[in-house]
C-alpha positions as CSV (number, residue, x, y, z in Angstrom):
1,M,8.8,-89.6,0.4
2,A,10.5,-91.9,2.2
3,T,12.5,-94.7,2.1
4,D,9.4,-95.3,-0.3
5,L,10.1,-95.9,-4.5
6,F,9.4,-92.4,-4.8
7,G,11.0,-90.8,-2.1
8,L,14.1,-92.3,-2.7
9,K,14.5,-91.7,-6.6
10,L,13.2,-87.9,-6.3
11,L,15.4,-87.2,-3.6
12,S,18.7,-89.4,-5.8
13,S,16.9,-87.0,-8.4
14,L,17.2,-84.0,-6.9
15,S,21.0,-84.4,-5.6
16,Y,22.3,-84.9,-8.6
17,M,20.7,-82.9,-10.8
18,T,23.4,-80.3,-10.3
19,K,26.3,-82.9,-11.6
20,Q,28.4,-83.1,-14.4
21,T,26.6,-86.0,-16.2
22,H,27.4,-88.4,-19.8
23,L,24.4,-87.4,-22.6
24,Q,24.6,-91.0,-24.0
25,I,22.6,-93.9,-22.0
26,P,24.3,-97.1,-23.3
27,K,21.2,-99.9,-23.7
28,H,22.9,-101.8,-20.6
29,V,22.0,-99.2,-18.4
30,I,18.2,-98.7,-21.1
31,L,17.7,-102.3,-19.9
32,L,19.6,-102.2,-16.7
33,I,16.2,-99.1,-15.8
34,L,13.6,-100.9,-16.7
35,F,15.1,-103.9,-14.5
36,L,14.7,-101.5,-11.7
37,A,11.3,-100.0,-12.9
38,A,10.1,-103.8,-13.1
39,L,11.6,-103.9,-9.6
40,W,10.3,-100.5,-8.1
41,G,6.6,-101.9,-10.7
42,G,6.1,-105.1,-7.8
43,N,6.5,-102.4,-4.3
44,T,2.3,-102.3,-4.7
45,P,1.7,-106.4,-5.1
46,A,4.7,-107.2,-2.2
47,V,2.7,-104.9,-0.3
48,K,-0.8,-106.6,-1.0
49,F,1.2,-109.2,0.3
50,G,2.4,-107.7,3.4
51,L,-1.5,-106.6,4.1
52,Q,-2.2,-110.7,3.7
53,E,-1.3,-111.0,7.3
54,F,-0.8,-107.9,8.8
55,Q,-2.7,-104.6,9.2
56,P,-1.7,-101.2,7.1
57,I,0.2,-99.3,10.2
58,A,2.0,-102.6,11.1
59,A,2.2,-103.7,7.8
60,A,4.5,-100.2,8.0
61,A,6.4,-100.0,10.6
62,I,7.9,-102.8,9.5
63,R,8.6,-102.3,6.5
64,F,10.8,-98.8,7.4
65,A,12.0,-101.0,10.4
66,L,13.6,-102.9,7.3
67,G,14.5,-99.6,5.2
68,I,15.5,-97.8,8.1
69,V,18.3,-100.8,8.6
70,V,19.9,-100.4,5.3
71,I,20.0,-96.1,5.3
72,I,21.7,-96.5,8.1
73,S,24.0,-98.9,6.6
74,W,24.6,-97.1,3.8
75,A,25.0,-94.1,5.4
76,V,27.8,-95.7,8.3
77,I,30.1,-97.0,4.4
78,K,29.2,-93.6,3.1
79,R,30.6,-91.7,5.8
80,I,27.7,-89.9,5.3
81,P,26.3,-87.5,8.8
82,L,22.4,-88.4,9.6
83,R,22.1,-86.0,12.4
84,P,20.6,-83.5,11.2
85,K,21.4,-78.9,12.8
86,Q,18.5,-78.5,15.9
87,E,17.4,-76.4,14.0
88,N,15.7,-78.4,11.1
89,Y,13.9,-80.3,13.4
90,G,11.4,-78.9,13.6
91,R,11.6,-79.5,9.0
92,L,11.9,-83.3,9.8
93,L,9.2,-83.4,12.1
94,L,6.6,-81.5,9.1
95,L,7.9,-83.5,6.4
96,G,7.9,-87.4,9.0
97,T,3.8,-86.3,10.0
98,V,2.9,-85.3,6.3
99,F,5.0,-89.4,5.7
100,V,3.1,-90.6,8.2
101,A,-0.4,-90.4,6.9
102,Q,1.3,-91.3,3.3
103,I,2.3,-94.0,4.3
104,I,-0.6,-95.6,6.0
105,S,-3.2,-94.3,3.4
106,F,-1.4,-96.2,0.7
107,N,-1.6,-99.4,2.3
108,W,-4.9,-98.8,3.4
109,G,-6.2,-97.5,-0.3
110,T,-4.1,-100.9,-1.2
111,K,-6.5,-103.3,1.3
112,L,-8.9,-102.1,-0.5
113,T,-9.1,-101.8,-3.6
114,E,-6.8,-104.0,-6.8
115,V,-3.0,-104.1,-7.3
116,G,-3.2,-101.9,-10.5
117,R,-5.9,-100.1,-10.4
118,A,-3.8,-98.7,-6.4
119,S,-0.5,-98.4,-8.2
120,L,-2.2,-96.4,-11.5
121,L,-3.8,-94.1,-9.4
122,L,-0.5,-94.0,-6.1
123,N,1.2,-92.4,-9.9
124,T,-1.2,-89.7,-11.0
125,Y,0.8,-87.8,-8.1
126,P,3.4,-86.4,-10.8
127,L,0.5,-83.8,-11.7
128,F,-0.3,-83.0,-7.9
129,I,3.0,-81.9,-7.6
130,A,2.5,-79.6,-11.0
131,L,-0.1,-77.9,-9.4
132,L,1.2,-77.4,-5.9
133,A,4.4,-76.6,-7.6
134,H,2.2,-73.7,-8.9
135,F,2.2,-72.6,-5.8
136,F,4.9,-73.1,-3.5
137,I,7.8,-72.6,-6.3
138,Q,9.5,-70.5,-8.0
139,H,9.6,-70.4,-11.6
140,D,7.3,-73.7,-12.0
141,R,4.5,-72.7,-13.1
142,L,1.0,-74.3,-15.0
143,T,2.0,-73.8,-19.0
144,V,-0.3,-74.6,-22.3
145,V,1.6,-77.8,-21.9
146,K,1.1,-78.6,-18.5
147,T,-2.3,-78.0,-17.8
148,I,-3.1,-80.2,-21.1
149,G,-1.2,-83.0,-19.6
150,L,-3.8,-82.5,-16.6
151,L,-6.7,-82.9,-18.2
152,V,-5.6,-85.7,-20.2
153,A,-4.8,-87.6,-16.7
154,F,-7.3,-86.3,-15.4
155,A,-9.9,-88.2,-18.1
156,G,-7.7,-91.0,-17.6
157,V,-8.1,-90.9,-14.1
158,C,-12.0,-91.2,-14.7
159,F,-11.7,-93.8,-17.5
160,I,-10.0,-96.1,-14.7
161,F,-13.1,-95.6,-12.2
162,Y,-15.4,-96.4,-14.4
163,G,-14.3,-99.1,-15.2
164,K,-15.5,-101.8,-12.8
165,P,-13.1,-104.1,-10.1
166,G,-12.9,-107.4,-10.1
167,T,-13.6,-107.0,-6.1
168,N,-16.5,-104.9,-4.5
169,L,-17.2,-102.1,-5.9
170,S,-17.7,-99.5,-3.0
171,T,-14.6,-101.1,-1.4
172,A,-12.4,-100.8,-3.7
173,Y,-13.5,-97.1,-5.5
174,L,-13.3,-96.3,-1.1
175,G,-10.2,-98.0,-1.7
176,D,-9.2,-96.8,-4.8
177,L,-10.1,-92.4,-3.6
178,I,-8.2,-93.0,-0.2
179,I,-5.0,-93.8,-3.5
180,L,-5.3,-90.6,-5.0
181,F,-5.5,-88.9,-1.0
182,S,-2.0,-90.6,-0.8
183,G,-1.1,-89.5,-4.0
184,F,-1.4,-86.3,-3.1
185,L,0.2,-86.3,0.4
186,L,3.4,-87.9,-1.9
187,A,2.8,-84.3,-3.9
188,M,3.0,-82.3,-0.9
189,I,6.1,-84.7,0.0
190,H,8.1,-84.2,-2.9
191,I,7.3,-80.3,-2.3
192,L,9.0,-80.3,0.8
193,L,12.0,-82.3,0.1
194,K,12.4,-79.3,-3.2
195,R,12.5,-76.7,-0.5
196,F,13.9,-78.9,1.8
197,M,17.2,-80.6,0.2
198,S,18.9,-77.4,-0.3
199,R,19.4,-77.6,4.5
200,M,20.3,-80.7,4.5
201,H,21.9,-84.3,2.7
202,Q,19.5,-86.6,1.4
203,F,20.3,-88.9,4.3
204,Q,19.1,-87.0,6.5
205,L,15.6,-85.8,5.0
206,L,15.6,-90.2,5.0
207,F,16.4,-90.9,8.5
208,G,14.8,-87.8,10.4
209,Q,11.6,-89.0,8.5
210,M,11.6,-92.3,9.6
211,V,12.6,-91.2,13.1
212,V,9.6,-89.3,13.0
213,G,7.6,-92.3,11.2
214,I,8.8,-95.5,12.8
215,P,7.7,-94.9,16.3
216,A,4.6,-93.6,15.2
217,Y,3.9,-96.6,13.1
218,F,3.9,-99.0,16.2
219,V,2.8,-96.6,18.7
220,L,-0.8,-96.6,16.6
221,S,-0.9,-99.7,15.6
222,W,-0.6,-100.6,18.9
223,F,-4.4,-98.4,19.8
224,F,-6.1,-98.7,16.6
225,E,-5.4,-101.8,15.3
226,G,-5.0,-103.7,18.3
227,G,-1.7,-104.7,19.6
228,T,0.2,-107.1,18.3
229,A,-3.0,-109.1,16.4
230,A,-1.8,-106.4,13.8
231,Y,0.5,-108.7,13.1
232,G,-0.4,-111.9,11.5
233,F,2.6,-114.9,9.6
234,S,3.2,-116.4,6.9
235,Y,5.9,-116.9,3.7
236,S,4.3,-114.4,1.7
237,S,3.1,-111.6,3.6
238,L,6.8,-111.8,5.5
239,L,8.9,-112.1,1.8
240,G,6.3,-108.8,0.8
241,L,7.8,-106.9,3.7
242,V,11.0,-107.9,3.1
243,Y,11.1,-107.2,-0.5
244,Q,9.4,-103.3,0.6
245,G,12.4,-103.1,2.8
246,I,15.8,-104.5,0.7
247,V,14.6,-105.0,-2.5
248,V,13.1,-101.6,-3.0
249,A,14.6,-99.6,-0.4
250,G,18.4,-101.3,-0.5
251,F,19.0,-102.3,-3.3
252,C,17.0,-100.8,-5.6
253,F,18.5,-97.8,-4.3
254,I,21.7,-98.0,-4.2
255,V,21.6,-99.1,-7.9
256,W,19.9,-95.8,-8.9
257,V,22.4,-93.8,-7.1
258,S,25.0,-95.2,-8.6
259,V,24.0,-94.6,-12.3
260,L,22.8,-91.2,-11.4
261,K,26.4,-90.1,-11.0
262,R,27.1,-90.5,-14.3
263,Y,24.1,-90.5,-16.5
264,P,21.2,-87.7,-15.9
265,P,17.8,-88.1,-13.7
266,S,16.0,-86.1,-16.7
267,R,16.6,-88.5,-19.1
268,L,16.2,-91.7,-17.5
269,S,13.0,-90.5,-15.6
270,S,10.8,-91.7,-18.2
271,L,11.7,-95.1,-18.4
272,F,10.0,-95.5,-14.5
273,F,6.7,-94.8,-17.1
274,T,6.7,-98.9,-17.0
275,T,6.9,-98.2,-13.5
276,P,2.3,-99.4,-13.1
277,L,2.5,-101.0,-16.2
278,W,4.1,-103.2,-14.5
279,S,2.3,-103.4,-11.4
280,V,-0.8,-103.9,-14.0
281,L,1.1,-107.0,-14.9
282,F,1.8,-108.5,-11.2
283,G,-1.7,-108.2,-10.6
284,Y,-3.3,-110.2,-12.4
285,F,-0.1,-113.5,-12.2
286,F,-0.3,-112.9,-8.4
287,F,-3.9,-111.8,-7.7
288,H,-5.3,-112.9,-10.5
289,E,-6.9,-109.1,-11.3
290,P,-8.7,-108.6,-14.6
291,I,-7.0,-106.4,-17.0
292,T,-9.9,-104.7,-19.0
293,I,-10.1,-101.8,-21.9
294,L,-10.8,-99.2,-19.3
295,L,-8.1,-100.1,-17.3
296,L,-5.8,-100.0,-20.1
297,V,-7.3,-96.6,-21.7
298,G,-7.2,-95.1,-18.7
299,A,-3.4,-95.9,-17.8
300,T,-2.2,-95.1,-21.4
301,F,-4.5,-91.9,-20.7
302,V,-2.3,-91.3,-17.7
303,A,0.9,-91.8,-18.8
304,A,0.3,-89.6,-21.5
305,G,-0.7,-86.5,-19.0
306,V,2.5,-87.1,-16.4
307,Y,4.5,-87.0,-19.4
308,L,3.5,-84.2,-20.9
309,V,3.4,-83.0,-17.5
310,N,7.0,-83.7,-17.0
311,R,8.4,-82.2,-20.8
312,P,8.5,-79.1,-20.2
313,V,10.6,-80.0,-17.6
314,M,12.8,-82.7,-19.0
315,E,13.4,-80.6,-21.8
316,E,14.4,-77.0,-20.1
317,Q,16.9,-79.4,-18.1
318,N,18.5,-81.3,-21.1
319,P,18.1,-79.2,-24.1
320,N,19.3,-81.7,-26.3
C-alpha cells in the first residue's frame, strides 16, 4: 500500500522478514509499538479533519506530495536507489493504479461515514488478503482456522452495519460499503507487493506507485472536484494532512523500520489490533461519534477474526 500506514507496515515487514532477530521483546519496545499503534489510529481522524476543507482526491494529492518528500529524503540519507529497472515499469503502473483507486475510495468513504466505522471496516483487509492469497499466492491456502476467522470477522462486520451510525443513515451506509471496497483494494495491493518484493527494493515500490499516484490525484481532482475549488483552508484540515504525510508516513515509518531491524514482525503485529480501537476513541473525542454496544461487539469480532486468520502464519514464522 503506499505511504499509507498499511503499506508502510507491510513493505517494511516483508523486507525484514528473513533477517536474524531477537526473540525477547523488552517492555519499552512493546510500549513504543503501542504508541505507534495509537499514532496510526489517529490516521483516520486526521483524514476526516483534512476532508473538512479539502475534497477527497485533492486531500490525497496533498497528503502524498508530503509523503514523497519523506520517502525521497530517507532514501537519500540511506543512499537507497529509487529508480527501478525498466522491466518493472508495468508492474509499478499496475500497483499505482490500484493505489490511486484505494486511497480515493478510502477518503470518499471516510467523508461519508464515521471515523470509528471507517477504521474498523478498513481493518478487515487481512480477511480479503486471506481470500486472495488462497488463489494467487503459492503455499498460502485457506485452512480450517482461517475459515473460522473469516466467518467470525464477517459476523463482526454485520454487527457494525446493524448498529445505527450517529450521522445520516443512507450516507453512512454508503460510506461503509465504499470503505469495505477500499479494504478489498488494500488487500490487492498487499498481494501485488508480495509478488513484486523479490524484484524491487521496498522504497522503489513506495516511490514508484507514488510517482504514478500523485499526478493522477491532481489531474482527477482538477476535472472532477472543480479545480482550485477542491482546496480549502482551515488550521484543523491542514494539520490533518500534515499529520498523515509527516507523522504517519515519516516518523511512524522510520521508527517501525528501526524496530524491525531487531525484532520479528510476526511478534509485533498483534499489537496493531489496537489501532482501530484508537480510531474509535479519537472519533468519540474529536467528532462526538457514539460508541454503541453493537460497534464494540463488531470490533471485538473483527479483531478476533483477523487474529485467527493471521495466527497460523505467525506460528509458522515463529514456532517458539
